[in-house]
MARDO-568619 format. One line per 8 residues: their letters; for each residue x, y, z of N, C-alpha, C, O. Coordinates in steps of 0.1 Angstrom, whole numbers. Last residue first. Example, Ala and Ser with C-alpha at 12.3 -4.5 7.8 and 13.67 -1.06 7.14 Angstrom:
# MARDO-568619
sa	128 -22 71 137 -11 71 129 0 79 134 11 80 ~ 132 -57 78 123 -45 78 132 -33 78 142 -33 85
END
This chain:
# MARDO-568619
vsanyyta	665 1052 656 671 1061 666 663 1074 666 666 1083 674 ~ 657 1017 650 654 1032 648 660 1040 660 660 1036 671 ~ 682 992 643 671 998 652 669 1013 649 679 1019 645 ~ 702 981 630 690 984 622 679 990 630 669 994 625 ~ 719 976 651 724 984 640 712 989 631 713 1001 626 ~ 706 959 667 709 973 672 712 982 661 709 994 661 ~ 705 936 650 693 942 656 695 956 660 687 965 657 ~ 732 931 645 723 935 634 710 942 639 705 952 634
idsesiyg	741 923 671 747 934 664 737 940 653 735 952 652 ~ 731 901 683 724 912 685 729 925 677 722 936 676 ~ 748 880 678 736 880 671 728 892 673 719 895 665 ~ 768 886 697 771 888 682 758 888 674 756 896 665 ~ 755 904 725 759 891 718 762 895 703 758 905 698 ~ 772 928 745 761 923 738 765 911 731 777 907 730 ~ 795 927 761 784 937 765 771 933 758 760 935 763 ~ 818 914 754 807 907 761 796 915 766 787 910 773
ceamaklv	836 925 737 838 928 752 827 921 760 828 921 772 ~ 826 919 713 838 913 716 841 915 732 849 907 738 ~ 803 936 714 801 921 714 815 914 718 814 905 726 ~ 816 961 712 808 958 724 805 942 725 804 937 736 ~ 827 959 687 835 959 698 828 956 711 834 950 720 ~ 803 959 672 812 947 671 821 947 683 824 936 689 ~ 795 984 678 786 973 681 795 960 682 794 951 691 ~ 816 999 666 813 1001 680 805 988 685 809 982 695
ayqkqkaq	813 992 639 825 989 646 823 989 661 828 981 668 ~ 787 1003 635 789 988 634 801 985 640 801 975 648 ~ 793 1030 637 784 1024 647 786 1008 646 786 1002 657 ~ 807 1035 614 814 1035 626 806 1028 637 812 1021 646 ~ 786 1034 596 797 1025 594 805 1024 608 809 1013 612 ~ 771 1055 606 765 1042 607 776 1031 605 776 1021 611 ~ 788 1076 599 785 1074 614 779 1060 615 782 1053 625 ~ 785 1076 572 799 1073 578 797 1069 593 803 1061 598
afhyvley	759 1084 571 763 1072 565 776 1067 571 778 1055 574 ~ 759 1110 583 751 1099 589 756 1085 584 757 1075 591 ~ 769 1136 581 777 1124 578 771 1111 584 778 1103 590 ~ 754 1156 589 758 1157 576 766 1144 571 770 1142 559 ~ 746 1147 615 737 1156 607 741 1155 592 733 1153 583 ~ 763 1133 631 751 1126 626 743 1135 617 733 1130 611 ~ 799 1129 627 787 1137 632 775 1132 625 775 1129 613 ~ 821 1118 616 811 1109 621 799 1116 627 790 1109 631
nnpsqpig	839 1137 607 835 1127 598 824 1118 602 818 1112 594 ~ 844 1153 629 840 1159 616 834 1149 606 826 1152 597 ~ 851 1135 649 839 1142 650 834 1148 637 822 1148 634 ~ 865 1108 653 867 1117 642 854 1125 641 845 1122 632 ~ 862 1098 678 874 1094 672 876 1103 659 888 1105 655 ~ 836 1106 687 847 1113 692 860 1110 685 870 1118 685 ~ 816 1087 675 818 1101 670 832 1107 674 839 1111 665 ~ 809 1064 687 819 1063 677 823 1077 672 833 1078 665
allsaqai	790 1070 706 804 1065 711 814 1066 700 826 1067 703 ~ 767 1075 691 774 1086 698 788 1082 702 798 1090 700 ~ 759 1049 683 762 1059 674 771 1070 680 780 1075 673 ~ 756 1036 708 766 1031 699 769 1041 687 780 1041 683 ~ 734 1051 718 747 1051 724 758 1047 716 769 1053 716 ~ 714 1043 700 718 1056 701 732 1058 707 740 1066 702 ~ 713 1015 705 714 1020 691 719 1034 691 728 1038 683 ~ 708 1013 732 721 1008 727 723 1014 713 735 1018 710
tldepdtd	694 1046 742 693 1032 739 707 1027 734 716 1035 732 ~ 694 1070 768 699 1066 755 699 1050 754 702 1043 763 ~ 686 1081 792 677 1072 785 681 1068 771 673 1062 764 ~ 704 1097 803 701 1085 810 693 1076 803 692 1064 806 ~ 704 1119 786 716 1110 785 713 1097 793 719 1087 789 ~ 672 1124 771 680 1125 782 692 1116 782 690 1105 778 ~ 668 1135 737 668 1124 747 677 1127 759 688 1132 757 ~ 671 1144 711 661 1150 720 658 1141 731 646 1139 735
fygysaey	691 1135 695 680 1126 697 669 1132 705 658 1127 706 ~ 710 1156 691 708 1146 681 695 1138 682 688 1136 673 ~ 707 1172 715 709 1178 701 706 1168 690 699 1172 681 ~ 707 1155 736 695 1163 733 695 1168 718 686 1168 711 ~ 732 1144 733 720 1135 735 708 1143 732 699 1137 725 ~ 750 1166 730 749 1156 720 736 1147 721 729 1145 711 ~ 747 1179 756 744 1186 743 742 1176 731 733 1178 723 ~ 755 1158 773 742 1165 774 738 1171 761 727 1169 756
igtynngy	781 1151 765 770 1141 762 756 1148 764 747 1145 757 ~ 802 1175 750 796 1167 761 784 1160 757 777 1163 747 ~ 795 1197 725 806 1193 734 799 1187 747 791 1194 753 ~ 787 1201 693 781 1196 705 793 1191 714 801 1182 710 ~ 792 1208 667 794 1219 677 788 1214 691 784 1222 699 ~ 792 1184 652 781 1194 651 780 1204 661 770 1209 665 ~ 809 1163 678 805 1168 664 794 1178 664 787 1179 674 ~ 814 1157 703 806 1148 696 801 1154 683 791 1149 677
nivnvyla	843 1159 723 837 1165 711 828 1155 704 833 1145 699 ~ 841 1157 759 846 1152 746 837 1159 734 825 1162 736 ~ 832 1162 784 841 1172 778 845 1169 763 851 1177 756 ~ 816 1142 793 811 1156 794 820 1166 788 816 1178 787 ~ 829 1119 790 818 1121 781 812 1135 783 804 1139 774 ~ 849 1123 812 853 1122 797 841 1125 788 842 1133 779 ~ 835 1124 835 842 1136 830 845 1135 816 843 1145 808 ~ 827 1097 835 817 1107 834 823 1120 830 817 1127 822
iienksyh	851 1084 837 844 1082 825 832 1092 823 829 1096 812 ~ 860 1093 863 867 1096 850 859 1094 838 860 1103 829 ~ 840 1083 880 841 1098 879 849 1102 866 845 1111 859 ~ 845 1056 876 832 1062 873 832 1077 871 826 1082 862 ~ 871 1054 886 868 1051 872 855 1057 868 854 1062 857 ~ 877 1082 909 873 1068 906 871 1066 891 871 1076 883 ~ 906 1102 914 893 1101 910 889 1086 906 898 1079 901 ~ 933 1102 921 924 1110 929 910 1109 925 901 1115 932
kelyravf	948 1086 903 950 1085 918 940 1091 926 938 1088 938 ~ 938 1093 878 936 1079 883 938 1078 897 931 1070 904 ~ 948 1120 877 934 1117 877 930 1103 882 921 1102 890 ~ 975 1115 877 970 1122 888 954 1119 888 949 1117 899 ~ 978 1102 852 981 1095 864 975 1101 876 970 1095 885 ~ 971 1123 835 963 1111 835 965 1103 848 956 1097 854 ~ 992 1141 839 979 1145 843 970 1133 844 961 1132 853 ~ 1012 1124 828 1013 1128 842 999 1133 848 996 1130 859
letskrdw	1005 1124 801 1006 1111 809 1005 1114 824 999 1107 832 ~ 1006 1149 793 993 1143 793 993 1131 802 984 1127 809 ~ 1034 1153 790 1026 1159 801 1013 1153 803 1009 1152 815 ~ 1038 1137 767 1044 1132 780 1037 1139 792 1035 1133 802 ~ 1023 1152 748 1020 1138 750 1025 1134 764 1018 1127 772 ~ 1037 1176 748 1024 1176 753 1019 1162 757 1012 1160 767 ~ 1061 1167 737 1061 1174 751 1047 1173 757 1045 1170 768 ~ 1054 1158 712 1059 1149 722 1058 1155 736 1056 1147 746
tgdfmgyl	1023 1173 702 1037 1173 703 1042 1162 713 1033 1158 721 ~ 995 1179 699 1000 1167 695 1016 1165 695 1021 1156 688 ~ 978 1200 704 988 1203 694 996 1190 690 1003 1189 680 ~ 959 1199 724 956 1193 711 967 1194 701 965 1189 690 ~ 951 1203 754 965 1199 748 963 1192 734 964 1180 733 ~ 931 1213 770 932 1218 757 946 1215 750 951 1223 743 ~ 928 1202 795 938 1213 794 940 1218 780 948 1227 777 ~ 908 1183 791 907 1193 802 916 1204 801 913 1216 805
nkalqqti	918 1169 769 906 1178 768 905 1188 779 900 1199 777 ~ 939 1154 781 942 1163 769 930 1173 768 932 1185 765 ~ 926 1140 800 936 1150 804 939 1160 793 940 1172 796 ~ 909 1124 784 903 1134 793 914 1144 797 911 1156 798 ~ 929 1109 772 921 1118 763 914 1129 772 913 1140 769 ~ 938 1095 794 947 1105 787 939 1114 778 943 1126 777 ~ 915 1080 800 920 1090 810 930 1100 804 929 1111 807 ~ 913 1064 777 902 1074 781 907 1085 790 904 1096 788
tsggskll	946 1064 762 934 1058 771 924 1069 772 925 1080 769 ~ 963 1062 733 958 1071 743 946 1063 750 937 1058 743 ~ 975 1047 711 981 1047 724 974 1054 735 980 1054 746 ~ 971 1069 682 971 1057 689 977 1058 703 984 1068 706 ~ 972 1093 667 964 1082 662 964 1069 670 958 1059 666 ~ 989 1113 674 974 1117 670 965 1105 668 953 1106 668 ~ 1012 1103 678 1007 1111 689 992 1115 686 985 1120 695 ~ 1018 1089 655 1015 1082 667 1008 1090 677 999 1086 684
nddlqsvl	1028 1108 638 1014 1104 636 1009 1096 648 997 1096 651 ~ 1055 1111 642 1047 1120 649 1031 1116 648 1023 1121 656 ~ 1066 1077 641 1067 1090 637 1057 1098 644 1050 1092 653 ~ 1065 1047 640 1076 1054 646 1077 1069 640 1088 1072 634 ~ 1041 1028 646 1042 1041 640 1053 1049 646 1051 1056 656 ~ 1043 1003 659 1036 1004 646 1038 1016 638 1038 1017 626 ~ 1057 1009 683 1063 999 673 1057 1001 660 1064 1000 650 ~ 1038 1026 695 1052 1031 692 1059 1021 681 1066 1026 672
armlgiyd	1016 1010 698 1015 1022 688 1029 1027 685 1031 1031 674 ~ 1026 993 716 1021 988 704 1020 999 693 1024 997 682 ~ 1031 1010 738 1042 1004 731 1039 998 717 1046 999 708 ~ 1004 1017 744 1013 1028 740 1026 1021 733 1030 1027 723 ~ 993 993 751 987 999 739 997 1010 735 999 1012 723 ~ 1008 988 774 1008 978 763 1003 985 750 1009 983 739 ~ 1003 1010 790 1017 1009 784 1017 998 773 1026 999 764 ~ 979 1030 794 979 1016 789 993 1015 782 994 1018 770
vgghdyfr	974 1050 821 983 1049 809 983 1034 806 988 1026 814 ~ 955 1045 841 955 1058 834 964 1058 821 960 1065 812 ~ 961 1019 850 961 1030 859 962 1044 852 968 1053 858 ~ 939 993 837 951 1001 838 950 1013 847 939 1016 852 ~ 913 982 839 925 974 843 938 983 844 946 979 852 ~ 893 996 828 892 993 842 903 985 847 903 981 859 ~ 903 999 801 901 1011 809 900 1007 824 906 1014 832 ~ 908 983 780 915 980 793 913 991 803 920 992 812
rdeiavta	894 994 758 889 982 764 896 978 778 890 971 786 ~ 887 1022 748 897 1018 758 892 1006 765 887 1006 776 ~ 868 1028 727 879 1037 730 890 1031 738 902 1034 736 ~ 848 1008 725 855 1014 712 867 1022 715 876 1023 706 ~ 842 1001 751 845 991 741 852 997 729 862 990 724 ~ 836 1025 764 848 1017 768 852 1007 758 864 1005 755 ~ 814 1033 750 825 1042 750 838 1033 754 848 1035 747 ~ 795 1013 756 799 1015 741 812 1023 740 820 1021 732
rvlepsld	793 1015 783 799 1003 778 803 1005 763 814 1000 759 ~ 782 1041 785 795 1039 792 801 1026 785 813 1027 781 ~ 758 1038 771 768 1048 766 782 1044 772 792 1044 765 ~ 745 1020 787 749 1015 774 759 1025 768 768 1021 760 ~ 739 1033 810 750 1023 811 755 1018 797 766 1014 795 ~ 735 1068 807 730 1055 802 742 1045 804 752 1047 798 ~ 740 1087 837 744 1083 823 738 1070 819 737 1061 828 ~ 737 1094 863 726 1099 853 730 1096 839 724 1101 829
dygvftsr	759 1085 876 746 1078 879 735 1083 870 724 1077 869 ~ 778 1103 867 779 1089 863 765 1082 865 760 1074 856 ~ 764 1135 858 771 1126 866 769 1112 861 760 1108 853 ~ 766 1159 834 759 1148 837 767 1138 845 777 1133 840 ~ 765 1195 831 772 1183 836 763 1172 839 753 1174 847 ~ 753 1218 825 750 1207 816 758 1194 820 758 1184 813 ~ 761 1237 842 747 1233 843 744 1221 835 735 1213 837 ~ 793 1229 858 785 1233 846 771 1229 847 768 1218 853
stvenvvd	808 1217 877 799 1228 881 791 1234 869 783 1243 871 ~ 825 1200 865 814 1194 872 804 1205 877 793 1202 880 ~ 845 1218 853 836 1208 845 823 1204 852 812 1205 847 ~ 856 1230 875 849 1238 865 840 1230 856 830 1235 852 ~ 867 1208 887 856 1215 894 849 1224 884 837 1225 885 ~ 888 1202 870 877 1192 871 865 1199 877 854 1197 873 ~ 904 1224 875 898 1222 861 887 1213 862 876 1215 856 ~ 910 1220 902 903 1232 898 897 1231 884 886 1235 881
dvsqsqtl	925 1196 900 912 1197 907 904 1208 903 891 1207 902 ~ 947 1204 886 938 1194 880 924 1195 887 914 1195 880 ~ 953 1240 889 955 1225 893 944 1217 886 934 1221 881 ~ 969 1262 870 956 1257 873 957 1243 876 960 1235 868 ~ 996 1268 872 987 1279 868 973 1275 871 965 1284 874 ~ 1006 1244 879 1009 1255 888 1000 1267 885 996 1274 894 ~ 1001 1226 859 992 1226 871 995 1237 881 987 1239 890 ~ 1021 1233 841 1007 1233 837 999 1235 849 990 1243 849
elygwygk	1045 1228 854 1042 1241 849 1028 1243 846 1022 1253 849 ~ 1043 1200 859 1044 1210 871 1041 1224 866 1034 1232 873 ~ 1042 1191 833 1030 1188 842 1031 1199 854 1021 1205 857 ~ 1067 1197 824 1055 1203 818 1043 1202 826 1035 1211 827 ~ 1082 1181 841 1083 1195 842 1072 1202 836 1067 1213 841 ~ 1072 1156 831 1070 1159 845 1071 1174 847 1063 1180 854 ~ 1081 1157 804 1066 1156 808 1063 1160 822 1053 1166 825 ~ 1108 1156 806 1101 1168 800 1087 1168 804 1081 1179 806
gffigvfa	1110 1130 817 1115 1142 824 1109 1155 819 1105 1164 827 ~ 1099 1114 798 1092 1115 810 1097 1127 818 1089 1134 825 ~ 1119 1119 776 1104 1119 774 1096 1122 787 1088 1131 788 ~ 1143 1114 788 1140 1127 784 1125 1129 782 1119 1140 786 ~ 1140 1086 793 1144 1096 804 1140 1111 801 1134 1118 809 ~ 1136 1076 768 1126 1075 779 1128 1085 789 1118 1091 794 ~ 1161 1082 757 1149 1088 751 1137 1087 761 1130 1097 763 ~ 1178 1068 772 1180 1083 772 1167 1089 767 1163 1099 772
iililllk	1170 1042 767 1169 1047 780 1170 1062 780 1162 1069 788 ~ 1176 1042 739 1162 1040 744 1160 1045 758 1150 1052 760 ~ 1203 1044 740 1195 1054 733 1181 1054 737 1174 1064 738 ~ 1211 1021 753 1214 1034 759 1205 1045 752 1200 1054 759 ~ 1202 1002 734 1196 1002 748 1199 1016 755 1190 1021 762 ~ 1219 1007 712 1204 1010 711 1197 1010 725 1187 1018 727 ~ 1242 1000 724 1241 1014 720 1226 1018 718 1221 1028 722 ~ 1239 973 729 1241 983 740 1239 997 737 1233 1005 744
fifkvfkk	1237 965 702 1226 963 712 1227 972 724 1217 978 728 ~ 1261 972 692 1249 978 686 1237 977 696 1230 986 698 ~ 1278 955 707 1279 969 708 1267 977 703 1263 986 709 ~ 1269 929 700 1267 934 713 1268 949 714 1260 956 722 ~ 1277 930 673 1262 929 676 1260 934 690 1251 942 693 ~ 1304 932 677 1298 942 670 1283 943 673 1277 953 675 ~ 1309 907 689 1312 920 696 1305 931 690 1300 940 697 ~ 1303 890 668 1294 890 681 1296 903 689 1287 908 694
m	1322 896 650 1309 898 647 1300 899 659 1291 908 660
END
């Protein structure tokens, strides 16, 4: 019996190693092919050269905190790929839904949006990891979070924080309040369901989750959640 258990264990270990090797191998070749046609730096330059680009220093600190709290709490600690979060997602969802619903850091989401890798295949996911690692090596965390909020979908056909801030609130991104920022930060997880024009009730529910996450991260106090939730926007 012990020999059989050892055999099964070794077999599983071999299969896991093979899967990891194929996953990262295909991702690396996909990354080389992707960046050969257009480098990461070129794509980033296209974003930063837009007239609507908002640099980190011109962003509301509240938006940055709200975004990190709800999207990627370990953002300042990991190197682009949160392997803890990725493994947690792998354990909880051993199917293709994983690729669409968990384990992605802010940097990975940025990589996906920069290159339009939205098909959610394993090949795309593995390629996304290598783009994310490049971003982390060549850009600061402040630059990465700024790029992220400038390319992400905020619903109602608003791409980027400039369009969303002015479109929803007629407010400069630098002047967003905690109430406004917590509403916006919740939208990217499901833009069609949380956009503020036709789905404000759902957006408010998501806002509460964002505020709770901010409190858990120490950005606001628990007692302030109700205040910001009920604040006028």
